[in-house]
N, C-alpha and C positions, 0 to 999 in steps of 0.2 A: 532496201538495205543503201547504206551509204557505201557499202563494199561491193561494188559491183566486180564477180570473179567468176567468167568464163572463160571454163577448162576445155582445148577443143580434142581433138583425136588422141592426141600426148596426154591427156589428162584421165578425164571420168574412167574411172572402173576399167582398167586395166586391160582394157577390150584386146588389144593385141601383147601383154606383155604375158600369156599362159593362161589371162582368164577369158573363158568364152561363155557366151550366152544361147538361149535358146532363140530364135528370130522369128518377127511376124513374118517375112517375106510375103509373098501375094498370097500366101494360103490362108494368112487373117482377113474376116472378113468386115467388110466397116458394120459401122452401126447406123442406124438409119440414124440424123440425126446429132449424132456423136462427135465430139473433141477429142482429139488426143496429144498426149505431152510425155514429156520424158520423165520415169517416174523419179527421176533425180533433180531435174529440173535444170536441166544443164542452160537450159537458153532463157531462164529467169522467167518462166511466165509464156514463151512462147504456145503456141497451140498449133497444131496441124488440121487438117478435113478429113485426112486417110490416115490409115492404120500405117504402121512401117517401123523403121528402126531410127533413134536420135541418129545424128549426123557428128554428134560429138561422142558419144559414150559407145552408140552401138546398141544400146541396151533397148528391148520392143518398147515402141510407145503406148502407152495406155489411154483408154478411155476413161474421161474425166468430166466432169458435172460444170455446166457452163449456164450463166444467166440465171432463169429463175429457178434450174433445179441444183444453183452451187452452192455449197453448204461453206460455213465458218466452223472449224475443227479449234477446241481448245483443251487441256490438258490441267486436269484438275489434281494438285499436290498435297497426299496427306501423310503425317509423320505419326508414328509409334516410338517414344511416346511423342507429345506435343510441344515441348520443349527440347530442343537438340543440343546437344554437348558434346565439345570435342572429348572425344577419347573417350566415348562411349557408346556401343552400339545402338542402332535406328532402323527402325524399318520405314522406308520407302517407296511410297504406293501412288503410282500413275494412272488417271482412268483419264483415257481419252474421252473427248462427247463432244456434240453440236451445238451452237448458238442457239437458246432457242426450245429445244428441244432434250429438258433434262432427262435422263436415265435411259435414253436411247442409246443402245450397242454400236459400238465403233470397230469392225473387225477390220485388222493391220493387215499390211500382206509382210511379205519377209524380204527383209532389200540386205545384202551381204549378210546372209547367213541368220539375221536378228529381226525380230519386230519392232525393235527400237535400239538405238544406238542414245548413249546419255552422257554427254560431255560436260564434265564439274570443271568449271575455275575457281580461284579466288578472284577476288574483288581487284588487286591489280596484278592480275594473270602470273605471278610468279611462281602458281602450283595447277596443277592438270591432272584429268585423270577420265579413261574413258572404259565407262561399263555397258553392261544389259541386262536392264532387268528383265524377269522374266515373266511372261504373261501367264494370268492366274483364271483365265476365262471371262473376267469385265476387262479387268486393270492389269497393271506389272510392277512385281514386286521388285525393291533390291534389298537385301539387310548392308549395312553399312556403317565405317566410323570415321567421321571425318578427324582430320589429324589434329588440327589445331582451331582457335573460334576464330571468327569474323565473317566476313560477307561473302557468302558466296553467289556463284551464279549456274544454275543447271537448265542446258542445253536439251529439251527433249528430242530427237531427232527421229521422226517417224512416216510413216505413208498408210495413209486409212485405202482400204478397198474400193477401186475404183475413182479415186482422189489424186490428186496431187502431192508432190513431198511438202511434209509441214515440219516447222521445227519452232516448238514453244519455250521462248525463254523464262524460265522460274528462280529468283531470288530466294535466299535464303540464308538464315541469320543461327549463326552457330556461336552457342554461348562457350565462355571459356576462354584463356588466355590467348590475344593474338601477336603473330609476330608483326616487327616494325614493317611497314607499307616499302616495295622494293622500287627505287626508281630505277629508269630505263638510261645512264646517261649517252650511251651509242649504239649502232646497231649490231646486229651482230646473226653474220650472215654461213659463217663455219663454225661447224660446233663440233666438240668430240664426245661421243655416247656409246659405252661399252669395248671400245676400241678400235670405232669408227670415225672415220673423219667424215660428213657430210657436209657438204658447200652448193648453196645458190648460188646463180651468176646469171643476173639479168643482161640480155643483149643490152649493149652498150655502157655497161659498168652503172647505169642510175635505175633506182627504183621512183616510178614517174605515174603523177594521177594521168588520166584522163588519154591512155595512147594503150594498144594492147603490148603489154610484152611478152617477150621469147626470155622463157628461163630454164636454164639446165641445172639439176639437182643431181653433182655427181659423188658416188662416196668410195671413200678408199679406207683400206687398212692396212697399217705398216708401210704407209707410203705408194703402196701399187692401189691402181684404179680397180675396181670389182664390175662387172657387169651384174647388174641388178634385176636381169632377168633372171640369175639362177638363184635370189632370194625364195621363201617359201610363203605359196599366199598365205596373208594374216586377212581374218574372216571376207576371204573370195577376191581378193585384190593385192596384188604387189606392198602397196603402202596406204596407210588412211593421214589423212593430212585437213588438220582443224587449223581455221584461222580467224582470230577475234578480234575486232581494234579496240584499244585500249580506252579513246574515250569514251565510243556510245554503243561499244559490248557486240559490234554485227558478228555475226557468227557466218562460216562458211565451213560442209564440210565436203570434202572432196577424194578422191582416189586416181593414183599416178599409172601413167603408162610408163610404156619402156622405149625409147627410142636409141640410139646406138648405146646402149651396154649402162643409161645414167636413165634418171627420172627428166620428164620431159613436162611443159606447159607452159601455157598463154591464158596472160592471165590481166584484168583492168580494173585499177584503182580508182573508185571517180572520187575520194575524198584525201586529202593528204592527213599525215600522221603516224605515230607508232601502230605497228600488227606485232600481235603474238603469233608463231605459226609453229605449229607439233606434229612431224614426220613420225610417224608409228610404220617398223616395217619389224621383218621375223626372221631369224637364223636359226639355228640348229633350236628349235622350238621355242625360242626367246624372243617377247619383241621388246623391241630397241625402239625409244621414243627419245628423238633430238628435236629441241625445242629452240627456236630463233627469236629474233627480235628487228623487223625490218620498220626503217624509215623511209619513207613514202613522200616524193617533195610533189609540189604541186606541178 
């Protein structure tokens, strides 16, 4: 991916912010010939020779297929009706498969309480949604209604059992009146959502490529800083964050931890340009979505 985002212990899966996992520790037995990888692929494809825990997110490493045994996974999207129209219900069916092995079932692991996280965005990235299709025994179904016409991208985020984390980018055209595309004239690193002010601050004050950026995410209400560790867990994490590159539609789905009452992360952008970021967190039973525009310089 052009967007290379590496979230250290401060970000993936909120392992210190009230979110716990069962760990492999010494009790996990190594499988002969197996390699091990973080189920959320924190380190972008890095494999380990022995079981253990991810140094980034603290989740158990999982045995994955490598070499001649590796599989290429794909997701087929079917719609009913076939022609999708704005404002009309449609049934979306996502069927994971293995390239070259038609009809072979692909069991999925549950990651953050769901077998699949589905991120939907409009082509101009002005519109965003986060859904969870329900498993039907062979595929996953979602009843949905698109609000407007136009081009959309659907990111099917899932993990086959015994394999690494997978993302399939699926384009979908929806008929009907489409809004005028949004253009982004300026970056936006502070936003207001449902009475909360959410601010992202990179160390040094600039968003730059090819260097590790230390970023603090602070949340205030009525001008008073809040301790985000007091927020409710949302799908097993203190927050979910999605980043999509405006030009190439590169995608990352990550989960923040808490440091000193704020969200804290390290990240590296490999390519300059505009990126859209959505941060979702939950208080008093309601999910809030803060959306940002990040202008990354060379």
